[in-house]
Structure formats: C-alpha cells, structure tokens
N, C-alpha and C positions, 0 to 999 in steps of 0.2 A: 563325581562327574567324569564321564569317559572322555578320551581324547577327541573322539568324533563329535561329541556334544559340544565340547569347548570350541572346536574349529567351526562348527556349524553356526554358532551364534554371531560371530562377526560377519560371516557371509550373509546370514539372514538380515542382520541390521543394515548391511550395505545395500542389499536388494530393496529393503523397505525404504531407505533414503532415496535411492534412485527412482523408485516408483512414485514416491511422494513429490519429488522435484519435477519429474516429467509430467505427472498429473496436474500439478499446479501451473506449469507452463501452458498446458493445453487449456485449462480453465481460464487463465489470465488472457491468453490469446483470444478466446471466445468472448470474454467479458469486455476487453479493452478495445477491440477492433471496431465496434459499432458506434460508440458515442459521437464521434465526429460527423456521422451521417444521419443523426436523428432528424435534423431539419429536412433533409432530402427524403427520408422515409415518410415523414408526415405529409409532405407535399405530393409525393408520387403515389402513396398507398391510400391516402384519404383526401383526395383533391376537393371533394364537395364540402367537407367540414373540418379541414385542417386548421389548427390554431395559428395565430399570428406568429411571426418570426420571434418577437420578443417573448411570447409565452412559451414557445418551443424551447427556449433556453432553460426553462425550469425543468424540463425533462431530464437534463443532465444531472440534477441534484437528487432525483427521486431514488435511484438505487443506493446512492451514498447515504442519504438520510435514513433509508430503511435499514441499511447495514449497520449504521451507527446505533440504532435502536436494538437490533436483533443480536449483534455479535456477543455482547456480554452474557446474554441469556444462553446462547448456544454454547459459550465457553463453560458455563456452570453445568450445563447438561453433559458436556464431554467428560467432565470429571466424574460423573455418575455412571454413564453408560460405556465409557472407554473411548480413547482418542481415535482408535482405528475405526470404530463404528461411527464416531462423529464425523470423521473425514469422509467416509462413504456417504453419510447423510448429506454433507455439504455438496458433494459432487452430484448426487441424485437430485437434490433440491434445485441446483443450478440447471441441470438438464431439463427438469420439468418446467422451470420458469422460462427457459428459452423456447420450449415447444409452445407454451401458452402465448408468449410474445409473438412468435411467428404466425400464430393462428388468429391474431387480433383483427377485428373487423372495423373498429372505430378508434379514434384517438384516446378515448377513455380506456378501452381494453388494452391498448398499447401501453398506456401509463400504468395500468394495473400489472401488466407483465413486467415492466421495469421495476416496480416496487417489489414484486415477488423475487426478482433476481437478488435484491438486497436482503430481503427477509429470509429467503431459503438458502442463500449461498454461504459465504463466509469461508471459502476454501483456504484463504491465506492464513487466517488465525487457526483454523482446524489443522492445517498442514504443520504449522509451527508447533502447536501443542503435541502433535504426534511425534514430531522430531525430538521435542523436549523429553519425551518418554523413552526414546531410544539412545540418546547421545549425552555425554557429559557436557557440562557448561561451556568449556573452552571450544570443543568441537561444534556445539550448538550455535555459538556466536558466529562461527565461520559459515555454517549452513544457512543462517538467517540472512547473511549477506548474499549468498547464492540465490536464495528465494527472491530477494529484492531485485537482483540482477535479472532473474528470470522474468519478473513482472515488467521491468523496463525494456527488456528485449521484446516482449510481447507488445508493449506499447508502441514500439517502432514498427515491428513486422506486421502486426495486425491491420492497422489502418492502411498501410501501403498495399497489402494484399487485397483488402476490400475495395480500395480505390481502383485497382486494376480490373476488378470484377463488376464495378458499379454500373457500367454501361451495357453489361451482358447478362445481368441477372436481376430478379425481383429482390430488392433489398430487404423487404420484410421477411420473405421466405428464407433468406440466408440464416435467420435465427434457427430454423429447423435443422439446417446442416451443422450449425455451430453447436447444437445440443449434443452432437456426437462426441465432442471432446470431453466434457465432464461425464457423459454417459459411459464412454469407454474406460475412463479413469476409475469410475465406481466399480465396473465389472472386473477390471484387472485387480483392484484392491481386494475384492470379494474372493476371487479365486487364487490369489497369491498365498503361498504358505506363510504361516505365522513367522514374525521376525525373530522369535525366540524370546528369552527373558529380557524384559526391558530394563532400563537403568533403574537400579534399586534406590529407594530412599535412604537418607542418612540414618545411621544407628540412633537408637532412642536417646543415648546420652548427648549426641550432637543435636538432634532435632528438638530436644527440650528447650534449647536456646535459639532455635531458628527464628529468623526475623518474620514478623507478621507483616501484613500489608501496610501498616502505619509506622513500622520501625525501619531503621536503616539496615540495609542488607550487607553486613560484613564489610569486606574490603572495598566494595564499589562505592559506598558512601551515599547511596540514593535509595530511598524506599520505593516500593512498587507504586504506591499512590502518587508520590511526587514524580515518578517516571511517566505516569499517564498524563500528568499536567504538563510536563516538559514536551512530551510527544504532541499534545494538542496545541501548545504554543508554537512549536516549530512548524506544524502543519498549517496553522493559520498564517504565520508570517511568510511562508514560501508559496502557498497556494493563492494568496491574495492577488498576485499579479497575473495568474493564469487566464481568467475569463476575458480580460480586455487587453491582453498583451499585444496581439496583432493590431487591434484598433489604435492603441497608444503609439506604436511605432509608425503607423500610417499617418497619423495626425501630427505627431511631434517631430518625427525625423524623416517623414516622407519615404519610408522604407516599404517596399512591395511585399505582398503576401508570401511569395516564395522565400525571400530572404528572411522575413519574419518567422516563417515556419522553421527554417534552419536554426535561427537564433533561439527559438523556443526549445528545440530538441537538444541543443548543445549541452546543457547541464546534465541531461539524462544520458547522453552519449559518454560524457566524462565519467559518470558513475561506472559504466561498464569498463572503462579503461583504467580507472584508479582504485576500484574497490579492492583488488587483490593486494597491490603494494601498500596501500594505506591500512588495510585490515591487518596486515602482518605486524604492525607496530602498536596495535591496540589490544589491551587486555583489561581484565576487571579492575585492576588497581588504578589505571590511568584513564579509564573511559570517561569518568565524570569531568575531569579537567579537560580532556580532549573535546567533549561535547561543548563546553563553554567556549573554547578557542575556535572551534570550527563554526559555532554559531556566530561569533564575532566576524569571522571571515565571510560568512553568508550575508550578514548584515551589511558589511562593507561592499559586497558585490551588488546588493540591492540598491544601496545608496548611489553607487557609481552609475547604475542604470538609470536611476531617477534624475541624475544630474547630466547624463550624457547628451551632447548636442550633435554627435556624429556617430557613424557606425563603429569606428575603432574603439571609442570609449564604451559603447554598448557591448562590443565583443569582449573587452577586458572585464566588464562587470559580469557578463554571463559566465566567463571562465572562473572568476573568483567565486561566484555563486555555486557553480558546479563542483569545484573542489570542496567548498565549505559544506554543501549539502551531502556530498559523498561521505566525508569524514563524520559529519553529525549523525547520519543514519547508521553508519558502522558503529559509532559510539553508543547509540541507542540500542543497537542489537546486542552489544556486549553487556550493557546494563540490564537489558531484558533477560539475557541468559543468566546473569548473576542473581537477579531477583526472582527467578523462577524456581518453584519447588515442584516435585513430582506430583504431590497430592493436589496442587492447585494450578497445574499447567494450563488446562483448558480455560479456566476463569481468567488467569493472568494474561494470556495472549488474546483472549476475546476482549478483555477490557482495554488492552493496549491498542488493538486494532479499532475498537470502538472510539477511543480517544482520538485516533488519527482521522477517523471518518467524521466525527463531530467537528474537529478542527477544519476539515475541508469544507463541510457544510457551512460553518460559521464564516469561513473566508469567502465563499461564494456569495453569501447574503450581504456581507459587509462591502464587497466589491460592487455588487449591484446597487447598493445605496450610495456609495461614494462617487463612482464614476459619472453618473448623470449630472450631479450637482457640482462636483469639484474638479472634474476632468479625468481623463483616462489614466493619467499618471498618479492620481491620488492613492490607489491601492498599493503602488510601489512604496510610497512614502510611509504608509501605515505598516506595511510588511517590514520595512527597515526598522521601525520603532519596536515592533513586536519581537523580532528576532534579537534586537539589541537588549530588550528587557529580559529575554531568556539568558543571555550572556551575563547580564548584571546579577540576575537571581542566583546563578551558579557561582559567580565570582565572589559574591558577598554572602553566599550560603543562605539565601532567602528561601530556597526550596531544597 
C-alpha cells in the first residue's frame, strides 16, 4: 500500500461520515417537522371530507407503524446489496414518498403517502449500518450519539420553522419542498467518491467464536436479541407519556400549552447538552450496568411527574427523565456498537430501529386505551412501571 493510499482512506472515511450525518439531519428535518401539523393539513387541504380530530391522531402512527414493519427487511437487503446503496435507496424512497404525499388529493391519499414514508424511508438505520461499515466499534458508538443528537435537533428546529411558515404557505405542498432534502442527500452520495476500504471483518480465528444474535456479545454482556427487547421496552416506557402530555398538564396542574410545550421539550434539550460529557464515560464494558441505572433514573423521573402537584416538582421530574433518557440511549448506542458485526450490520441496525418503532407504536396504542378510561396521567404510571421493569431485568440478569 502506498503512502498516498494510506492517507486517502481516513480522509475518505471522514468525508463519508460527514455526508452521512448531514444527509440524515436533512432527512430527519424533513420527516419530523410536519407531524405536529397533520390536523391542520387535514382541515385546510381537505375541508369537505376531513376526518374527525380524534381520527386524525391516528395519522401520527402510520409512518411509525410502517417503518416498524419495513426496517428489518431493508436491513437484511442492505447486507446483500451494500450499505451505501441501501442508504441511497432510503433517501430516494423518502424523497418519492414526500412527493406523493404533497400531491395527495384526499385524506386517504394523504394517509397512503404517510405510510410510504415509513415503508420506503429508514434513513436512520441505513445511516447507522453504513457508519458501522466504516468505523471501529468505539468510534461507532460516539457517532450513533451524534446521529441521535442530529434527530433531536431536527425535532426542535423543524416544527419551529414550519410554524413560522404555516400562515404563508400551503402546508400540504410543503412536502414537495421537503422532498429536496433526501433527494439532494441521495444525489450527493451517488456522486461522492468511494470512502475507501471499509472496516474489515475479524480474522477467521476470531470470527469463529463471534457471538450470534442469541449469544452474549463478549464484554458488553448483552446479546443482540436481548438488546432489541431492551430498546423496545425503553421506547414503550418513555413514549407512553407523549400523546397526552399537554392534556394531562392542563387538567391536573392547570398548566398552559406554551409552558407544557417547553416542559415536553426539556428532556430532548438535555440530550443535546449532556450527550457529550455522559458519552465520554461510557464504554462497552460498563454500558450494560449504565443502562440499568439510567433506566432507574428515568423511572424515578416519570414517577415524580406522575406525583407532581405543582410546576417545580414537574420540572424536577422532567430533568431527571432527561438525564436518564440521555444516559440510557448512549448506553444502548454502546451496546449496539458492541453487538454489531460487519456481515450483519444492516440487519442489526434495521432490527434495532424496528424494535424502537414497535415500542413507539405500542406506547401510542396503550396510551390511547388508558387515557380515556383511567385519566390522562395513567400512561405516566404505566411508563414508570415499564422502565422500572427494564431496570429490574438488567439488575437481576433476566435479559
């Protein structure tokens, strides 16, 4: 190998990582900015036959449910056709689905467009699989945290940007403009030079004893299959409170929508502030134990919110939840990197993201069943129990 070739590989890998992260941010910005405005879109774009407000809430679950079904399959395909090609497919699929959504003429066509976003997208898992091909496990765990921070930044910036434009643009047609983000990402990936030799698999002597999906993965102490279960449990426990959070605060604590919105976003803002310092203390060896203790902290934060009778107690609960969520997701990232193998990276991250999506769908359905009969705070209580069960399962090695 020449000196020039050796020097070009790190530069190529760095360029590939930068393109991947930037492309994911654009795709996340496009995908996450519109859901809060689905009700407004249905009312303004289809006034004659718009569904009821209650039914409109189900539109939120359509892309997530479709993604939960499709992501594992796309991950298996990525291992066959290559992770770079799979990432371009995900961006192209998201671009096409945005165009079809923006051209919808009825609520049914709008719903089909949202379903296609979940079925044809999958940029998060595709990006992670591509990064796994380029980076060693320790570096990969750090970049997975960067990818989550990218999504959470988009979660804040996207709705704010669309909110400012809502009075000056056709909301449905905004999907046509948003299609540019994944479309440009796909084109940039296509014309970008190859990143060079990807991370090589372990030698045969080492890979002969490599863990399978059902075995423990070396020093991290968690199998890939159990990691998917832990991811799903954590998603259920934390997302349960999302659908009725604002309504709960209005009825139980008489807190207005503006303050409730700030409280809702606080844990996500803490992720952006704490991901770097907390992530530096996490490695493969301590990630399993860290996930347990951060899950306990998250459960305590949820419990404090359920018991809160005033804003200060609620604020303390949201802070505890934010710290716990940040540490837990960083620990999951470290475990995901430790249980990833080059040959199965696409399937691994597709299954992990599928578990996260199924958890979110389950949480939404459970919340919609609990809140009308037991009150808006009921999802908080169940979320507390689910995340506590995750801590117990790790503490006593049930998973």
